[in-house]
N, C-alpha and C positions, 0 to 999 in steps of 0.2 A: 795379827796374822793367824790364820786358821791352821792348826796342826795338820801335818800331812796325813795322820791317821784318820782324822775327821774328814778330810777331803776324799780319801779313798772309800770310807764308809758311805759318803754322800754319793759318790760316783757309782758304787755297787748298788745302792738303793735305786738309783735312776735306771740302771741297766736291768734290774729285776722288773721294774715297772714297764720298761719299754720292750720287754721280751715276753711274749705270751708263754705261760707255763705249759708243761707237757699235758697236764690235766685239761687245761683250757683248750689246747689244740685238739684233744681227743673228743671232748664233750661239747664244744661250742663255747665261744667267749662272749660273755655278756658285755655289751658296749654302752648301753644306756636305754632310755625309754623314748618312744616315739611321741609325737604331739598328742596322740590319741591314747596314750597310756600302754602301748604294746611294747614288750621287751624287744630290744634290738640285739640279736645274737648272731655272731659270725660262726658258721659251721665249718668244720675242718675241710670239707670237700668243696667249699665255696670256690667258684670260678666264674668271673665276669668277662672272660674272653681275653684278658690281658696277656696271659702266657699259661703254659701247662703248670699244674700245681707243683710238680717236681722242680721246674725251672724257677718258680718263685721262691721255693724253700731254699734252693741253692743260693739264689741272689740275696735272700734275707740273711743267710748265714755269713756270706762274704761281706755284706754291707755292715752287719753288726760288728764283725771283726775290725773292719776299717774304721768304723765310728769309735769303737773302744780304744783302738791303738792311737788314733789321731783325730780328735774331734775338730772338724773345720765346718764352715758353712756348707761346703759341697758334700762331705761325708754325712753330715746330719740330714741335709736335704734328701740325699738318695736313700738313706736308711728309712727315713720317714715315708718316702714315696712307696718303697717296697712293702712296708708294714700296711700302708693304706691299700695297696693293690690286693693284699691278702685279707683285707677286711678288718684289720686291727686299728681302728680309728683312734681310740683312746690312747693306745700305746704310741701311735704316730704322733699325736698331739703332745705327749709327754716328751718325746725326743726334741721337738721344736721348742717347747717351753724351756727345756734345760739348755739347749744350744743358744737360745736368745739371752740367757744370763751371761754367757761368754761373749756373744756377738749381738749386743742389744740394738744395733742400728742396721741389722740385716733385713732389708725389705723382702728378700727372697724367702727367708725363714718365716717372716710374718705372713707372706702371701699363702704359704702352705698351711700355717696354723689357722688362718681365717677360714680356709676351706674346711679344715677338720672341725672347727667350731660349728660351721654350717651343717655338716653331715650329722653332727650330734644334736642338732636342733637348737644350738645356742646362738641365735641370730644376732642378739645385741653384742655379744662378744665378737662374733664374726665381723660385724660392721666396725666396731671399735679398732680391732687389729688391722683390718683391711684399710681403713682410712689412714692409720699411721704409716702403713707401707706405701700407700699412694702419695703421701706427703714426701716420703723419702725419694720416690721416683720422679717427682716433679722436675722437668727440665733435663732428664737423663735419657740417653739413648736406650733402645730396646736391649734387653738382656736375655740370653737363652740359658736353659738348664744344661748342666754338664751331662754328657752321656754316661751310662752305666757300663758294665763289662761287655766284652764282645759277644758273649752268649746271650746277653739280654740288655742291649744298650738303652732301651726306653726311647722316648721321643724328645727331641730337642725343643721343648716347648718355650714359647716366649713368655717370660715371667709376668710382664705387665698385662699381657692379654688376659691371662687367667686371673690375675689379681682383680682387674676391673670386672671381669665376667662374674666372679664369685661375689663381689660387692653388689652387682645387679641381682644375683640370686638371693642374697640375704635381704636386700631391701624388698624384693618381690614377695618373699615369704612373710615379711612384716606388713604387706599390703601398702607399702609406701611406693606407689607406682611411679611418681615423679622422679624420685631418686633412683629407682630401678632403671627407668628409661635413660636417665643421665649416664649411668655407669655402663649399661649395655651399649650406648652410643660411643662412649670412650673406648670400650673394648673393640668396637667395630673399626675404629681408627687403626688400631694395631693390626687387626686382621687384614684390612685393606692395604696397609703399608707392606705386608708380607705376602700379599696375593694368595692368602689362605682361604680358598673357597669354602671348605667345610666350616671354618670358623665364621666366615661371613654369613653363611646360611644359618648357623646356630644363633648368631647375634641378631640377624634379622627377625628370626622367630620370636625371640624373647623381647626384643625392642618393640616389635609390633604389639605383642601381648601387654607389655607394660603401658604403652600409650593408650591402647584400646581399653584396657581395664581401668585406667585412670581417667577415661572420658575424653582424651585428646584424639578424637576420631579422625580429624583431618590429617594430623601428623602420622597417625597409625596407617592411614590409607596410603600416604606417600611412601612409607617404608615398604609396603606391599608392592606398590607400583614401581619402585626403584629396583626391586629385586627381579632380575631378569636372567638368572643362570638356568641352565638346563640340568637335568639329572646327571647326564653323562659328563658335564663339567664338574659336578660335585663328586660323583662316584663314577670314574671312567669305566668300570666294569658293568655299570648299569644296576648294581645291587641297590636295594632300598635305602633311603636315608630318612629317618623319621622327622627331622627338622624340615628338610625339603618337602616331604609329603605334607607336613603340617601347614607350611606356607601355601601349598596348592589347595588345601582344604579351605583356608581362610580367604584365598583369592576366588573361590567358587569353582575351581577346576577339578575338584574331587567331590564325590558324593559321600555324605556322612554314613549312608547305609552300607557302604562297602569299604569303609576306611580302616576299621580296626584290623590290627595284625598282631600275631605273636610269632613271627618268623625270625629265626636266628640268622643274623646277617653274617656271622663269623668274625665280626670286628669287635674290638675291645669295647666293653660297656654297651654293646648292642646285641646281647644274647636275646633269646626268646622272651625272657623276663623283662629285660630293658625295653625291648620294642613294644611289648604289651603295655607297660607303664606309660611310655611316651605317647603311643597312638591313642590310648584311652584318655590321657590328659588333654591331648589336642581336641578330641571330641568333646570333652567336658567344657573346655573353653569356648569351643564353637557355640555350644548351647548357652553358656553363661553370657556371652556377648550378644546373643539374640534375645536375652531376657527370659530364658527358659530354664531356670535353675533345676526344676524337677527332672527335666530330661538330662541335665548334666549329672545328676546324682548317681545313677548306676555306673557312669564312666569314671567318676571320682573314686567310687568303691573299687572298680576294677584296677585303677592305677595304684590304689593303696594296698590291695590284696595281692601283692607279688612277694616272692621270697626275699629278694634283696631289698634292704631298707635304705640304701644310700643313693639311689638314683634321684636326680633332680626332680623328675616328674613325680615320684612318690612323695618326696618332701613337700613339694608345692601342693600336691593334691591333699595332703594332710592339713596344711594350713588353710586351704580353701574350704575343706569340709568343716573345720572349726568355725570359719566365717559364715558359711551358708546354712549349716545344719548343727548348730550348737546343741549339746546335750544328747545327740544321737551317735550311735556307733555305726560304722560302715559295715 
């Protein structure tokens, strides 16, 4: 039996790790190194459109208190989500790793940990944890995230959808396009079941790229042909959607000459920075698929050279840069 004093010390150590220090919050928190050797730092004024900085700080304080007083799967999940929204990916991962020691069979905790590993460029770990979670969810009904407080409830995401989606992302970053396509297709099943048109759009985009980059051109073309949504079905207010736009580019309905955008949509993770990374990455893939890697090069550079380092497009652009231009810096 572990003495109570040691348990308390261990718990205190965890909470110190899972809580950014005041100095880190003021100066920027080092989170890791990109695939190209660049430091990944979260600045105190970081905002990717999820909520106002003050709202996130309040939510983090409340989530930390709930987690400390009563660690459950849900309090750990929410605290880790808030830390991630703030850009504290390492601290978020630490919360999930510790909670999994108490709840080792929680697929929900594993789903989030797999995503954090991906953001930190730990693709093998992301796949390993994600596959364990997928095994747990086999034959189970869809599960949703519990909402947060009234002032910031978050989104009731379907756990399995994002689990499979992030498995697809991790395999794509490893350039294992067959497995990437498999998991994006699995994620699409969850999106279709929930009639989630935004999710269906994102999945169609990545499933198409996985199949096309893997040389399965007939199946890739079928994904494009089967995607028949209009912009107003995806975004009823008619605002831009980078994945919808990317699909139109691949269909030949948009010109690459006028495709790039850095317009802030006002939606979470679709700030000017995010839109720039995403549209540049779509253009890079447009040229990669046409066999014109040199034309893809400046667009990979543009996708990489954004301030936020956690966007899917930036992560994938880094991986593609290493594949196509080894030994060079963007």
